[in-house]
DSSP file (Angstrom, degrees, kcal/mol; ACC not computed):
  #  RESIDUE AA STRUCTURE BP1 BP2  ACC     N-H-->O    O-->H-N    N-H-->O    O-->H-N    TCO  KAPPA ALPHA  PHI   PSI    X-CA   Y-CA   Z-CA
    1    1 A X    >         0   0    0      0, 0.0     3,-1.8     0, 0.0     6,-0.0   0.000 360.0 360.0 360.0 -44.2  -57.3   38.4    8.7
    2    2 A X  T 3   +     0   0    0      1,-0.3     0, 0.0     2,-0.1     0, 0.0   0.863 360.0  55.3 -60.1 -36.0  -58.4   38.1   12.3
    3    3 A X  T 3  S-     0   0    0      1,-0.1    -1,-0.3     2,-0.0     0, 0.0   0.492 127.1 -97.7 -78.2  -4.2  -59.4   41.7   12.3
    4    4 A X    <   +     0   0    0     -3,-1.8     2,-0.3     1,-0.3    -2,-0.1   0.495  68.1 153.4 103.5   6.6  -61.7   41.1    9.3
    5    5 A X        -     0   0    0      1,-0.1    -1,-0.3    62,-0.0     3,-0.1  -0.542  36.4-150.5 -73.3 133.1  -59.6   42.2    6.4
    6    6 A X  S    S-     0   0    0     -2,-0.3    62,-2.3     1,-0.2     2,-0.3   0.838  74.7  -5.4 -69.8 -36.6  -60.5   40.6    3.2
    7    7 A X  E     -A   67   0A   0     60,-0.3     2,-0.3    62,-0.0    60,-0.2  -0.988  62.1-158.2-157.6 160.2  -57.0   40.7    1.7
    8    8 A X  E     -A   66   0A   0     58,-2.8    58,-2.7    -2,-0.3     2,-0.5  -0.945  17.2-133.8-138.0 158.5  -53.6   42.2    2.5
    9    9 A X  E     -A   65   0A   0     -2,-0.3     2,-0.3    56,-0.2    56,-0.2  -0.992  32.4-164.0-107.3 122.6  -50.4   43.1    0.6
   10   10 A X  E     -A   64   0A   0     54,-2.9    54,-2.3    -2,-0.5     2,-0.5  -0.770  15.2-144.1-112.7 149.2  -47.5   41.8    2.4
   11   11 A X  E     -A   63   0A   0     -2,-0.3    52,-0.2    52,-0.2    51,-0.1  -0.965   2.2-161.7-109.4 125.5  -43.8   42.7    2.2
   12   12 A X  S    S+     0   0    0     50,-2.2     2,-0.3    -2,-0.5    51,-0.1   0.599  76.8   9.9 -85.5 -13.2  -41.3   39.7    2.6
   13   13 A X  S    S-     0   0    0     49,-0.1     2,-0.2    45,-0.1    -1,-0.1  -0.960  99.1 -69.6-154.0 172.7  -38.4   42.1    3.4
   14   14 A X        -     0   0    0     -2,-0.3     2,-0.3    -3,-0.0    -2,-0.0  -0.465  59.0-161.5 -68.4 135.3  -37.6   45.8    4.1
   15   15 A X        -     0   0    0     -2,-0.2     2,-0.3    -4,-0.0    44,-0.1  -0.743  24.1 -89.8-123.3 165.7  -38.2   47.8    1.0
   16   16 A X     >  -     0   0    0     -2,-0.3     4,-2.3    42,-0.3     5,-0.1  -0.533  30.9-140.9 -73.4 133.3  -37.4   51.2   -0.5
   17   17 A X  H  > S+     0   0    0     -2,-0.3     4,-2.7     2,-0.2     5,-0.2   0.902  99.6  48.4 -62.9 -44.2  -40.0   53.9    0.4
   18   18 A X  H  > S+     0   0    0      2,-0.2     4,-2.1     1,-0.2    -1,-0.2   0.932 114.1  47.0 -68.1 -41.6  -40.0   55.7   -3.0
   19   19 A X  H  > S+     0   0    0      1,-0.2     4,-2.5     2,-0.2    -1,-0.2   0.900 112.2  50.6 -62.7 -41.2  -40.4   52.3   -4.9
   20   20 A X  H  X S+     0   0    0     -4,-2.3     4,-2.7     2,-0.2     5,-0.2   0.919 109.0  51.1 -61.9 -46.7  -43.1   51.3   -2.5
   21   21 A X  H  X S+     0   0    0     -4,-2.7     4,-2.3     1,-0.2    -2,-0.2   0.904 112.6  45.6 -59.1 -41.4  -45.0   54.5   -3.0
   22   22 A X  H  X S+     0   0    0     -4,-2.1     4,-2.0     2,-0.2    -2,-0.2   0.925 113.8  49.6 -67.5 -43.2  -44.8   54.2   -6.8
   23   23 A X  H  X S+     0   0    0     -4,-2.5     4,-2.6     1,-0.2    -2,-0.2   0.912 112.3  47.8 -60.5 -44.4  -45.9   50.5   -6.6
   24   24 A X  H  X S+     0   0    0     -4,-2.7     4,-3.1     1,-0.2     5,-0.3   0.903 108.4  53.6 -69.7 -41.0  -48.8   51.3   -4.4
   25   25 A X  H  X S+     0   0    0     -4,-2.3     4,-1.7    -5,-0.2    -1,-0.2   0.929 112.9  43.8 -57.8 -44.1  -50.0   54.2   -6.5
   26   26 A X  H  X S+     0   0    0     -4,-2.0     4,-2.0     2,-0.2    -2,-0.2   0.889 112.6  53.6 -65.6 -39.8  -50.1   51.9   -9.5
   27   27 A X  H  X S+     0   0    0     -4,-2.6     4,-2.3     1,-0.2    -2,-0.2   0.944 109.8  46.3 -61.8 -49.1  -51.7   49.1   -7.5
   28   28 A X  H  X S+     0   0    0     -4,-3.1     4,-2.2     1,-0.2    -1,-0.2   0.812 108.3  56.6 -69.5 -28.0  -54.6   51.4   -6.3
   29   29 A X  H  X S+     0   0    0     -4,-1.7     4,-1.6    -5,-0.3    -1,-0.2   0.910 107.8  49.5 -62.6 -41.7  -55.1   52.7   -9.8
   30   30 A X  H  <>S+     0   0    0     -4,-2.0     5,-2.4     2,-0.2     4,-0.3   0.916 111.1  48.2 -61.0 -44.6  -55.6   49.1  -10.9
   31   31 A X  H ><5S+     0   0    0     -4,-2.3     3,-1.6     1,-0.2    -1,-0.2   0.919 110.2  51.3 -63.1 -41.4  -58.0   48.5   -8.1
   32   32 A X  H 3<5S+     0   0    0     -4,-2.2    -1,-0.2     1,-0.3    -2,-0.2   0.854 104.9  57.6 -65.7 -30.7  -59.9   51.6   -9.0
   33   33 A X  T 3<5S-     0   0    0     -4,-1.6    -1,-0.3    -5,-0.1    -2,-0.2   0.470 126.0-102.1 -78.0  -2.8  -60.1   50.4  -12.7
   34   34 A X  T < 5S+     0   0    0     -3,-1.6    -3,-0.2     1,-0.3    37,-0.2   0.570  70.2 149.4  94.8  13.5  -61.8   47.2  -11.4
   35   35 A X      < -     0   0    0     -5,-2.4    37,-0.5    -6,-0.1    -1,-0.3  -0.416  55.0 -99.2 -71.7 153.4  -58.9   44.8  -11.6
   36   36 A X  B  >  -B   71   0B   0     35,-0.2     4,-3.2     1,-0.1    34,-0.2  -0.332  36.5-110.1 -65.9 158.6  -58.8   41.9   -9.1
   37   37 A X  H  > S+     0   0    0     32,-0.7     4,-1.6    33,-0.7     5,-0.1   0.892 117.6  43.8 -64.9 -42.6  -56.5   42.5   -6.1
   38   38 A X  H  > S+     0   0    0     31,-0.6     4,-2.5     2,-0.2    -1,-0.2   0.905 115.8  49.0 -70.5 -40.6  -53.8   39.9   -7.2
   39   39 A X  H  > S+     0   0    0     30,-0.4     4,-3.2     2,-0.2     5,-0.2   0.913 107.5  53.1 -59.5 -46.4  -54.0   41.1  -10.8
   40   40 A X  H  X S+     0   0    0     -4,-3.2     4,-1.7     1,-0.2    -1,-0.2   0.897 112.6  46.3 -58.9 -40.5  -53.6   44.8   -9.8
   41   41 A X  H  X S+     0   0    0     -4,-1.6     4,-3.0     2,-0.2     5,-0.2   0.941 111.9  49.4 -67.0 -47.3  -50.4   43.9   -7.8
   42   42 A X  H  X S+     0   0    0     -4,-2.5     4,-2.6     1,-0.2     5,-0.2   0.944 112.5  48.6 -56.1 -48.3  -48.9   41.7  -10.6
   43   43 A X  H  X S+     0   0    0     -4,-3.2     4,-1.7     1,-0.2    -1,-0.2   0.854 110.4  50.3 -61.6 -34.7  -49.6   44.5  -13.1
   44   44 A X  H  X S+     0   0    0     -4,-1.7     4,-2.1    -5,-0.2    -1,-0.2   0.901 111.1  49.7 -70.2 -39.5  -48.0   47.1  -10.8
   45   45 A X  H  X S+     0   0    0     -4,-3.0     4,-2.1     1,-0.2    -2,-0.2   0.909 109.8  50.2 -67.4 -35.2  -44.9   44.9  -10.3
   46   46 A X  H  X S+     0   0    0     -4,-2.6     4,-1.6    -5,-0.2    -1,-0.2   0.870 109.4  52.5 -67.8 -32.0  -44.6   44.4  -14.0
   47   47 A X  H  < S+     0   0    0     -4,-1.7     4,-0.3    -5,-0.2    -1,-0.2   0.923 110.5  46.6 -66.8 -40.8  -44.8   48.2  -14.5
   48   48 A X  H >< S+     0   0    0     -4,-2.1     3,-1.1     1,-0.2     6,-0.4   0.863 108.1  57.4 -67.7 -38.0  -42.0   48.8  -12.0
   49   49 A X  H 3< S+     0   0    0     -4,-2.1    -1,-0.2     1,-0.3    -2,-0.2   0.831 104.4  52.4 -62.2 -34.8  -40.0   46.0  -13.7
   50   50 A X  T 3< S+     0   0    0     -4,-1.6     2,-0.5    -5,-0.1    -1,-0.3   0.559  91.5  91.1 -80.8  -6.9  -40.2   48.0  -17.0
   51   51 A X  S X  S-     0   0    0     -3,-1.1     3,-1.0    -4,-0.3     4,-0.3  -0.802  74.2-143.4 -89.6 125.3  -38.9   51.1  -15.3
   52   52 A X  G >  S+     0   0    0     -2,-0.5     3,-0.7     1,-0.2     4,-0.2   0.835 100.2  55.9 -63.1 -29.9  -35.2   51.4  -15.5
   53   53 A X  G 3  S+     0   0    0      1,-0.2    -1,-0.2     2,-0.1     3,-0.2   0.844 118.4  31.0 -62.1 -35.7  -35.1   53.0  -12.0
   54   54 A X  G <  S+     0   0    0     -3,-1.0    -1,-0.2    -6,-0.4    -2,-0.2   0.014  80.5 116.0-119.6  24.6  -37.0   50.0  -10.4
   55   55 A X    <   +     0   0    0     -3,-0.7    -1,-0.1    -4,-0.3    -2,-0.1   0.850  52.5  93.0 -65.0 -36.0  -35.9   47.0  -12.5
   56   56 A X  S >> S-     0   0    0     -4,-0.2     3,-2.1    -3,-0.2     4,-0.5  -0.376  83.6-126.8 -65.1 137.4  -34.1   45.3   -9.7
   57   57 A X  H 3>>S+     0   0    0      1,-0.3     4,-2.4     2,-0.2     5,-0.5   0.693 102.1  79.9 -58.8 -18.5  -36.3   42.8   -7.8
   58   58 A X  H 345S+     0   0    0      1,-0.2    -1,-0.3     2,-0.2     4,-0.3   0.889  95.2  47.8 -51.4 -41.3  -35.4   44.6   -4.5
   59   59 A X  H <45S+     0   0    0     -3,-2.1    -1,-0.2     1,-0.1    -2,-0.2   0.804 132.2   6.5 -78.0 -28.6  -38.1   47.3   -5.4
   60   60 A X  H ><5S+     0   0    0     -4,-0.5     3,-1.0    -3,-0.3    -2,-0.2   0.656 107.4  76.5-130.3 -18.8  -41.0   45.1   -6.4
   61   61 A X  T 3<5S+     0   0    0     -4,-2.4    -3,-0.1     1,-0.2    -2,-0.1   0.674  82.4  70.5 -77.5 -15.8  -40.5   41.4   -5.8
   62   62 A X  T 3 <S+     0   0    0     -5,-0.5   -50,-2.2    -4,-0.3     2,-0.4   0.657  80.3  93.7 -74.9 -11.8  -41.0   41.4   -2.0
   63   63 A X  E <   +A   11   0A   0     -3,-1.0     2,-0.4   -52,-0.2   -52,-0.2  -0.682  48.5 171.9 -92.6 133.2  -44.7   42.1   -2.3
   64   64 A X  E     -A   10   0A   0    -54,-2.3   -54,-2.9    -2,-0.4     2,-0.4  -0.992  27.0-130.0-133.9 143.6  -47.3   39.3   -2.3
   65   65 A X  E     -A    9   0A   0     -2,-0.4     2,-0.4   -56,-0.2   -56,-0.2  -0.739  24.7-171.9 -92.1 139.6  -51.0   39.4   -2.2
   66   66 A X  E     +A    8   0A   0    -58,-2.7   -58,-2.8    -2,-0.4     2,-0.3  -0.995  46.0   8.2-135.0 137.1  -52.8   37.3    0.4
   67   67 A X  E    S+A    7   0A   0     -2,-0.4   -60,-0.3   -60,-0.2   -61,-0.1  -0.709 105.2  25.2 101.7-148.0  -56.5   36.6    0.8
   68   68 A X        -     0   0    0    -62,-2.3    -2,-0.1    -2,-0.3   -31,-0.1  -0.278  52.5-170.5 -56.8 127.2  -59.5   37.5   -1.5
   69   69 A X        +     0   0    0    -32,-0.1   -32,-0.7   -33,-0.1   -31,-0.6   0.493  50.1 106.4 -99.9  -6.2  -58.3   38.0   -5.1
   70   70 A X  S    S-     0   0    0    -34,-0.2   -33,-0.7     1,-0.1     3,-0.1  -0.253  80.8 -88.0 -74.9 162.1  -61.6   39.4   -6.5
   71   71 A X  B     -B   36   0B   0    -35,-0.2   -35,-0.2   -37,-0.2    -1,-0.1  -0.279  52.2 -94.0 -61.2 153.1  -62.0   43.1   -7.5
   72   72 A X        -     0   0    0    -37,-0.5     2,-0.4   -41,-0.2    -1,-0.1  -0.345  38.7-117.1 -62.0 148.1  -63.2   45.4   -4.8
   73   73 A X              0   0    0      1,-0.1    -1,-0.1    -3,-0.1   -39,-0.0  -0.751 360.0 360.0 -93.2 137.5  -66.9   46.0   -4.5
   74   74 A X              0   0    0     -2,-0.4    -1,-0.1     0, 0.0    -2,-0.0   0.423 360.0 360.0 -91.7 360.0  -68.0   49.7   -5.1
């Protein structure tokens, strides 16, 4: 925030690299589709939850959005 970032996605604990990659790909697809930043993260987390490989909260629950919740400006 001090450096001027409008929002961040934070991890509350150390996470799996492959799960994080998949979550972030879904998150950025949501942002690209015009979703708000918090909504895009929530949708990505729910999508991972519905995937049998990533159902355990270890893979998706550590991520929280902080800051501006609105869609990115194009």
